C-alpha positions as CSV (number, residue, x, y, z in Angstrom):
1,X,-76.5,-19.0,88.6
2,X,-73.2,-17.7,90.0
3,X,-71.7,-21.3,89.3
4,X,-73.1,-21.7,86.2
5,X,-71.6,-18.4,85.1
6,X,-68.2,-19.1,86.6
7,X,-68.2,-22.3,84.6
8,X,-69.2,-20.8,81.5
9,X,-66.5,-18.2,82.2
10,X,-63.7,-21.1,82.5
11,X,-65.1,-22.8,79.6
12,X,-64.6,-20.0,77.6
13,X,-61.1,-19.2,79.1
14,X,-60.1,-22.6,78.3
15,X,-61.2,-22.5,74.7
16,X,-59.3,-19.1,74.2
17,X,-56.2,-20.9,75.6
18,X,-56.6,-23.6,73.1
19,X,-57.3,-21.3,70.5
20,X,-54.0,-19.7,71.3
21,X,-52.1,-22.8,71.5
22,X,-53.2,-23.7,68.0
23,X,-52.6,-20.3,67.0
24,X,-48.9,-20.7,68.1
25,X,-48.5,-24.2,66.9
26,X,-49.7,-22.5,63.4
27,X,-47.4,-19.8,63.5
28,X,-44.1,-22.3,64.3
29,X,-45.4,-24.3,61.7
30,X,-45.5,-21.3,59.2
31,X,-42.1,-20.1,60.4
32,X,-40.7,-23.4,59.8
33,X,-42.0,-23.6,56.1
34,X,-40.6,-20.0,55.7
35,X,-37.1,-21.0,56.8
36,X,-37.3,-24.1,54.9
37,X,-38.4,-21.9,51.9
38,X,-35.6,-19.5,52.6
39,X,-33.2,-22.0,52.5
40,X,-34.3,-23.5,48.9
41,X,-34.0,-19.9,47.9
42,X,-30.6,-19.6,49.0
43,X,-29.6,-23.0,47.4
44,X,-31.4,-22.1,43.9
45,X,-29.6,-18.8,44.1
46,X,-26.3,-20.5,44.8
47,X,-27.2,-22.9,41.7
48,X,-27.8,-19.6,39.5
49,X,-24.6,-18.3,40.3
50,X,-22.7,-21.4,39.5
51,X,-24.7,-21.4,36.1
52,X,-23.8,-18.0,35.3
53,X,-20.2,-18.5,36.0
54,X,-20.2,-21.3,33.2
55,X,-21.9,-19.1,31.1
56,X,-20.5,-15.6,31.3
57,X,-17.3,-16.2,33.3
58,X,-15.7,-13.0,34.9
59,X,-13.4,-11.4,33.1
60,X,-10.7,-11.5,35.7
61,X,-7.0,-12.3,35.6
62,X,-6.3,-15.9,35.1
63,X,-3.2,-17.6,36.6
64,X,-0.4,-18.8,34.8
65,X,-1.3,-22.2,33.2
66,X,-0.6,-24.9,35.3
67,X,2.3,-27.3,34.6
68,X,0.8,-30.3,32.6
69,X,1.7,-34.1,32.4
70,X,3.8,-35.6,29.3
71,X,1.3,-34.9,26.7
72,X,2.0,-31.3,27.1
73,X,5.7,-31.5,25.6
74,X,4.3,-31.1,22.0
75,X,4.8,-27.4,20.7
76,X,1.6,-25.2,21.0
77,X,1.1,-21.8,22.0
78,X,1.1,-21.2,25.8
79,X,-1.4,-18.7,27.4
80,X,0.0,-16.8,29.9
81,X,-3.1,-14.7,30.9
82,X,-7.2,-13.8,29.7
83,X,-6.9,-12.2,26.5
84,X,-8.9,-8.7,26.7
85,X,-10.1,-8.5,23.2
86,X,-11.5,-10.2,20.2
87,X,-8.5,-9.1,18.2
88,X,-6.0,-11.3,20.9
89,X,-8.1,-14.2,20.9
90,X,-8.1,-14.5,17.2
91,X,-4.4,-15.3,17.5
92,X,-4.6,-17.7,20.3
93,X,-4.1,-20.9,19.5
94,X,-5.7,-23.5,21.9
95,X,-4.3,-27.1,21.9
96,X,-6.1,-29.9,19.6
97,X,-5.2,-33.3,21.5
98,X,-5.7,-36.1,19.4
99,X,-8.5,-38.8,20.4
100,X,-10.8,-41.3,19.1
101,X,-14.2,-40.5,17.7
102,X,-15.2,-42.7,20.4
103,X,-13.5,-40.6,23.0
104,X,-14.7,-37.3,21.6
105,X,-18.3,-38.4,22.0
106,X,-18.1,-40.0,25.7
107,X,-16.4,-36.7,26.9
108,X,-19.4,-34.7,25.0
109,X,-22.0,-36.8,26.5
110,X,-20.6,-36.4,30.2
111,X,-20.7,-32.5,29.5
112,X,-24.2,-32.6,28.5
113,X,-25.1,-34.9,31.3
114,X,-23.4,-32.5,33.8
115,X,-25.7,-29.7,35.5
116,X,-23.2,-26.8,35.3
117,X,-21.9,-27.6,31.6
118,X,-25.0,-28.8,29.6
119,X,-26.0,-25.5,28.9
120,X,-22.9,-24.5,26.8
121,X,-23.2,-24.0,23.3
122,X,-22.2,-26.9,20.9
123,X,-19.2,-24.5,19.5
124,X,-18.0,-24.4,23.1
125,X,-18.7,-28.1,23.9
126,X,-16.5,-28.7,20.9
127,X,-13.5,-26.7,21.8
128,X,-13.9,-28.2,25.4
129,X,-13.3,-31.6,23.8
130,X,-10.6,-31.0,21.1
131,X,-8.3,-29.4,24.4
132,X,-8.9,-32.2,26.8
133,X,-5.9,-34.2,27.4
134,X,-5.3,-38.0,28.8
135,X,-4.5,-38.6,32.3
136,X,-3.9,-42.1,33.6
137,X,-3.9,-43.2,37.7
138,X,-3.2,-46.5,39.0
139,X,-5.3,-48.0,41.8
140,X,-5.8,-46.1,45.0
141,X,-4.4,-43.0,43.8
142,X,-5.6,-39.9,44.9
143,X,-6.9,-37.5,42.1
144,X,-8.4,-34.7,43.9
145,X,-7.3,-34.1,47.9
146,X,-9.8,-31.9,49.9
147,X,-8.5,-28.3,50.8
148,X,-6.0,-28.4,47.9
149,X,-6.4,-25.3,45.1
150,X,-8.0,-26.9,42.0
151,X,-7.8,-25.6,38.5
152,X,-8.3,-29.0,36.4
153,X,-11.8,-30.5,35.7
154,X,-11.8,-34.0,34.7
155,X,-13.7,-37.0,32.6
156,X,-13.9,-40.2,33.1
157,X,-13.4,-43.1,30.2
158,X,-12.5,-46.1,32.6
159,X,-12.4,-47.1,36.0
160,X,-14.2,-46.2,39.1
161,X,-13.7,-43.6,41.8
162,X,-14.5,-42.9,45.1
163,X,-15.8,-39.5,46.6
164,X,-15.1,-38.9,50.5
165,X,-15.6,-35.3,52.8
166,X,-13.9,-35.4,55.9
167,X,-13.4,-39.1,55.6
168,X,-17.1,-40.1,55.4
169,X,-17.9,-42.0,51.7
170,X,-20.1,-39.8,49.5
171,X,-20.8,-42.0,46.5
172,X,-18.7,-43.8,43.9
173,X,-18.5,-42.7,40.0
174,X,-17.8,-44.3,37.0
175,X,-17.6,-43.7,33.3
176,X,-18.9,-40.7,31.2
177,X,-19.2,-38.8,34.3
178,X,-17.8,-34.7,35.1
179,X,-16.1,-34.3,38.1
180,X,-13.9,-31.2,39.7
181,X,-16.2,-28.9,37.7
182,X,-16.2,-26.3,40.4
183,X,-12.5,-25.8,40.1
184,X,-13.3,-24.1,36.3
185,X,-15.8,-21.9,38.0
186,X,-14.2,-20.6,41.0
187,X,-10.8,-20.3,42.6
188,X,-11.4,-22.4,45.3
189,X,-9.8,-25.2,47.0
190,X,-11.4,-28.5,46.6
191,X,-14.8,-29.6,48.7
192,X,-13.7,-33.5,48.7
193,X,-11.3,-36.1,48.1
194,X,-11.2,-38.3,44.9
195,X,-9.6,-41.3,44.8
196,X,-9.5,-44.5,42.4
197,X,-11.0,-47.7,43.4
198,X,-9.3,-49.3,40.1
199,X,-7.1,-47.8,37.5
200,X,-8.6,-45.1,35.8
201,X,-8.4,-43.5,32.3
202,X,-9.4,-39.6,32.4
203,X,-9.9,-36.7,30.4
204,X,-8.7,-33.0,31.7
205,X,-8.8,-29.6,31.2
206,X,-7.5,-26.8,33.2
207,X,-9.2,-23.7,34.0
208,X,-7.6,-21.1,31.6
209,X,-7.9,-23.2,28.8
210,X,-11.8,-23.2,29.5
211,X,-12.1,-19.6,30.4
212,X,-10.4,-18.6,27.2
213,X,-12.8,-20.5,25.4
214,X,-15.8,-18.8,27.2
215,X,-14.0,-15.4,26.6
216,X,-13.5,-16.1,22.8
217,X,-17.3,-17.1,22.7
218,X,-18.4,-14.3,24.6
219,X,-16.3,-11.4,23.2
220,X,-17.2,-12.8,19.4
221,X,-20.5,-13.0,20.2
222,X,-20.8,-9.5,22.0
223,X,-19.1,-8.1,18.9
224,X,-21.4,-9.7,16.6
225,X,-24.4,-8.2,18.6
226,X,-23.0,-4.9,18.6
227,X,-22.8,-5.2,14.7
228,X,-26.6,-6.3,14.4
229,X,-27.7,-3.4,17.0
230,X,-25.8,-0.8,14.8
231,X,-27.7,-2.3,11.4
232,X,-31.1,-1.7,12.9
233,X,-32.4,2.1,12.5
234,X,-33.8,2.2,16.0
235,X,-30.4,1.4,17.8
236,X,-27.9,3.1,15.3
237,X,-27.8,6.7,16.9
238,X,-27.3,5.3,20.4
239,X,-24.2,5.9,22.3
240,X,-21.4,2.8,22.1
241,X,-22.2,2.2,26.0
242,X,-25.9,1.7,25.7
243,X,-25.4,-0.4,22.9
244,X,-22.5,-2.5,24.7
245,X,-25.3,-3.1,27.7
246,X,-27.8,-4.3,25.0
247,X,-25.3,-6.4,23.3
248,X,-24.4,-8.2,26.9
249,X,-28.4,-8.8,27.4
250,X,-29.3,-10.0,23.9
251,X,-30.7,-13.4,23.7
252,X,-31.0,-15.6,20.6
253,X,-34.2,-17.0,19.7
254,X,-34.9,-19.8,16.9
255,X,-38.3,-19.9,15.8
256,X,-39.2,-23.3,14.0
């Protein structure tokens, strides 16, 4: 009788040990899944931050315009700093570089295919297309060097390039592609090196031009929203500060 009871206790103990082992394994699995979800949340947050930087670029002082290449010898008004209000913006002349209808359409298609730029308004995209200027590189040329400070974003019209990071090949890119776009979102160093595989024809825009376009659109839209809110009886008596905050978050909805 005692032997039977001892065996029963040993069996029960083994069952409990197995349950605990399975529970520990489940906890480990759940913790791993939680870590993966935390990593995904952080990644999505980073993507959201980049998206917000495109749609609502910070109203910070912009660096002096980068020296451009030969085409910039043409007359135009340089933008030395980010305009502070709509009145100043209305007097800013952005460059309008001549290009064929085919090139314009190619640049537009590349922007609409880019995750960070495809949600811009069409008027903004059109201004970016107009401002972009041509850049040519020969075979085996370095367009972007990892670690350098970047201020230009490119659209490729012809040729192919190779992208490497820390000496390791990441990918190759061909026409109708945007690259170097993080340079106009953040004042950061280049995260990869881009070299030409063939001779290439590119279109480029600097960060200051891009931010001026974003600022002009944003401030004009803000002013329009303020006027709209003031025309509504419910909001008319609110302080300017409150109206301004409402204008910042006001979203346009199209009902078809």
